[in-house]
Steps between C-alpha positions, in 0.01 A plus 500: 500500500148569378325805642129423537403852600296714266654830391238759588672788326585384149214297348561343160244627246511161322458291810249215493157522657607290797820703548304825481258371759792395721636852490169660592423246771844538652477877493166507678595233752824679587295805592262292711765312700728807504815353348712627212478189282301175504660174375261336255537157662451615860191368673268783600435354843803297610774713341355851492299476822177619339157407634148501361448866593806613302415276206143633492646848468729367230197372305316829550800699372521280190129548423560873477756451221415416143819319401431163672183290535316518833637266765292337774623393841427139404741526204763648732478199732509255209803671339704645790797638299531779245610256231222244554234770529616677183506169311150418620373839385666458160368144454150575619241463223276793423193505724221277372165657429297519817198270524168671455365637827221740582588858423608703801211618708446834652782590727758262352802625316381590159134474593244766434233531763321752716715739692497456878218669687570842642492624858120568516416136413774383736354703787143391420603134501672548837186661643276218375736234636506676838120514511483129409747411776318708762160360401631143514665568838177646638291206378749252647506690831122508516465127441786414737369721782146362480634146484723541804211655693280204414769246593570678831134470593534121514412338832817291522804372318303247295237754405768754404674234289179409315427865436855547371451207262174641364635850468822378340311284251287794391797734463704234318221441249448873445869579459550208261210597274561877500800494259315270262195728496715813467690352206184420304333832589794735443672327208288218366712272284866588450617537141840590350519876513697801619406695812647844542672535837320717756179510293154402626539166321824448691321584826252220432790268413673588827185447708449154353867406539507617862185310594610182318834488678363590844252212485571235769473237226834634374653324803381161370768460232554133428140413585204409277332810645756713319399361162132548584571863586675556166208338316255728679707796379471382140815294446472182294652243735501131413471201729780390736674838474729593791599865543760553774592862425346770718545759227137502396422579136286812465360491146370149555279477189822503297648200685456143374651199679444149367434177691772368730726806485717615791598862573787510750566749779598863428384486137343804335206459259341841551352530150595867507811712507566867559691706243578863444162668540275193473393162637489233229290190548558180304453126494696223671407156366623171646411162352449168674761353740718813492753553780613854584812512718562712806593870472376532140328779308253459215446832325180583315436339160686180585396136466622150585390185321383171647759318711755784481720614788657831601799464734556681826633857479379539141257724312298532183502843339207640303440305181680180603327165447626166635399209272342181631729277703806730495711604797613864510724687739672834543397863490370548237436128473641286223465133413719255687558127482562488873262271686535554871371150567269628769170390348272373777292190439121525518295420808132457574369852557140520388232764551384349830847536655525858376153587630570349844830691524332830403213449747751414774690822433183709517384333821844545658491869413146546629529285813859577605679788333226763477359437851853526639557834326164651593361309796846429640570872530172549688572209736859618555388850589234362732730255678821703542464812718784690329337459160156588639641827633643580159174457313276653768714778646210713620453874461792601722736205466683652203636772730641252754853362483379158617311456174818544297691272738235233445524560123877450511469182704216348297655578162839365612342177627302451182774601252799321651283204597389470137864520382610221733192284440533539123864391511415198716222392265730537198774278642283232663178430312661450154735239645198306622325528163802431276498115527153503340653610167780267390753618239482377140152356552208598278193613693163620369416867528238625744528218751641455851863496381447810290349679800798404717741617231325836471496540879876438517563765238269747673657459845864502387474796265380763744677810380524682831750264661719467192520878472580518871783245489619553140827678417642382831657194657166415664336397171714186480370375835139584412515317166659197666209493746261511205668190361766626255808282465788748517766243586812630671405867492763754411365816659544812288251730671312528168426139406142587399322822417173633639272280291542133413222256421466125457229235459651238730771616744599144597579434133712814454878476525751785472873432499768641726613856431216583259359853515150581373353843432131598525224337304610134480209263430587132545268291281458163670167417336397389152138492385274352239131569451414222746805438719809637673837375621762648733874450447824599661678814380876523553695824460873436501769638732682830453238633258367851479137547394383845394155653530170358374607145415261205467707187569329174390571141592779348288657835426831430326730710716762363737783646704635855484245655262375855473136528395427854388180695566188353330704218346322194367656196669606246231337157502710326236861435407790443733494630856644852503782555747741786552313731260245777506162484327307794361178544307195306396587263342823510694854509363836484672691803626808528725438378855665812637695800376811669630311801633288281729807345668607834646342418837597134526748574780203594722358146470795320658660441837471718806388802297196306379408374846525849649294662226239223501452549875456873445254435217301264723472767769387757244247256352363418847439868564335523157263213583410669828428826319291313244287343774472832680382683188240232421377499861467878509290482186283233662469720809384788286233280342386389845469861615307600189262207555457604864414858411264383226326269745466786747350732238285237331205560731497868403590496130416146390660312205670808343753499783595138413552599136709796615711267714572284194609805302717631785666161535589498132628858515708419804649202318620739229628751757675221688675387182607856425642561848687169505631569147644832610641355821679209330602658169605832649381849409671487159398143419713201411830539319662260249717241673781264411611308808532164671206343682726511806519879503265733685349675191352166393366430848320832490355408162379169646331695778334719239364193317369330812335793673354661187420169330120470532362706210190282458297762685516730198393228254146627549609812309614308189365655183410829667663846497563457872767230452756732329430762768586245769818400316594868496454520878723193531785667314445398136565775248187444299332706229142590422216264411700180551293181481610238754308172491716323759870585476747417778788737582743360761709822505264790453741792516727352229219495240398777261186456287395749232159641412222266379698179543308172515601237758309176454415244765791301638769739376805562715761777488784360710792732561735245655664163457699274728740244363662277761648748748485815287214750506437761231227760456447790264230727360251406228321752280192459282430776248157642427240269353688174567309172525606203713318180400342257745758323715797697360803569721727803456837479670724770646695758303246489213383790288190468279433771245170676442212274384720191512317168544617197698307185405331273758714275720821665379817551700674828422852448631703742707664784315288473183402813307177471300463768229190715458197319352687169486324170565703257708414158634632164605712366782751661483322778313616618159351709222206319340449730199124485534462126453513179699812298414438187296514178704 
């Protein structure tokens, strides 16, 4: 009988390269899985019970040795036995010379650039940013107070409405032109350069970026007004360009978009990136008729030729160029012969149609939305006695209990009334509008059908209600009311996470028993430069979808699939069934591993029904606490407004500005108190449990109640953001630059000194696969850089000055050495160059 185990004690000095690799691999793996010997033909996952966390540690242990080549997690999945992996390593050709790319910039591994600014510059920048914020708040308060006074002086409802329209038009025009004027005055024309972080040049950069992205025109993504705004900021935008992403580019003079191009939702074309110690600006050039997919990242110094396409969930790294007419996909992108077949035929969409649509949007904003926000508040306060008491409490009313009783009653009526009314609008109006947009029919952009389609998406993607009902059994009923086809629902108590988004709910189908984590974006719509078309999206039964997935129409996945975090859904080949998919472009992995079946007994029979009922009760209490916390915050705002109104006659506009500042400070304090209350005095602890056990229910409560961190987005790019993270439990070092990072589990994250966290980055210290929940700590060393849109999973350690490239997915358990440059999905060492396509 042949013994296929490798002798770990008596290696043969004359053994072949493959045999030597087998011995080393078996030795290391035996230590990882804690067995005495590892058979060379045993499957890592099905026979040895390993999972991706253990195999990531296996790869990290091998990288620290010099007697075998480095092994990536992708190679482990492709060769899941010691023998096949050793053979692959022995047969692998020597690495080809890397294609020429720009030399590393300042702050990249191997780059030579200015050292980060010290504490004096850091403090000076914070002071200047604070002064800017206070001055802007005071100016806004002054204008708002005078405008409300003027509107309130109207002789009737019609007069007040007309005054609100005039005032709103003036403010809208001023606010829209201010960022454009500030950009040309403070910066002039953007050019490729380096800006030292926390310097005076950076302060000007931050002012311009803040004003550009706070402009109300930023809300007009997908409109011709959006392209006009970018042109006014210096971008070279061609005709018939449609930009659907709300991530506004900042260094607009460096952006070129040719005629007929389409930029899909959630795409990043910032024309800058932050690195260790500096901001680097660079060009992004798109030719004619280019299509950029959803959830993509284009780094600086990238270009796409005429008629080229970049698939969903893909990215271009610095130095990459897509030739004319080619289709690329993946992160970093590479050429593909896959044609998704989703090209949309042209339609008549000339300049007159675009102009009429833009004018209609402006008139709707000026005649409806702005008067409702400004004049509506005045009319509401005048008409409802409880609200009138709040805003005009009188000199002694603040000392009477009846004032606070009225405040409680008025805020409760307004808040809970808005919650109920918003839900009713979401589940009724879109059903009336949906027949206007038929599936698989080409319609021109910027017409009646396009307006109906946009209205459906707006009303059915209100985040508040999905956060309220998500991670509970209630989300299934809410989505069905929106129009989802969920068939014969198999209730799991966690069918959908807190955030899920779609273009057309009546064309979205999810199979029985499928569980979906946070961040799913269902892509029902395809676009060209002149037209759009909606199509049905079907997600099969008994699937599990991880975080941050963009699922397009005609995705080639069927029954019983696992789609890992940030995976690119395949659009070609046979329909995948009974497998897992990982990466961008995706490749197959085991559907499940032995370790994740440990809790399967809790998903069956009477035990399951009893635990599901208990989970539902816990989730119901969590939803009630969520509503209570949001209402209390609204009550606080109402009280602050009341006091400000009472003191306005004595102190004038400064008291309104102070009220704005106090509201923002209270939002931070509220987040801190709720964080401590839900995470406990010592913070969260690593977990490994079933979703039907109480530790997971508490974690769900933590997510739901502490979820809204948008309030601190105003602090992005300032020294105040790391200070707030510290108050929320993050172990964070000095002079950290955070341009918009999201941390779902704050107390499980440690970030070293002078790290750089770019916009759209995410440090996620958990995963859920089917019914199993896992969480662990993640540590970033000093001087680390996370590229735009990168995601770092749990159990990760990044060494000092390590760099993670844009749109990368650093898998759980990975260990990145000091000064290494990693990238890709899943991430691996890039050795300072972009892989050849």
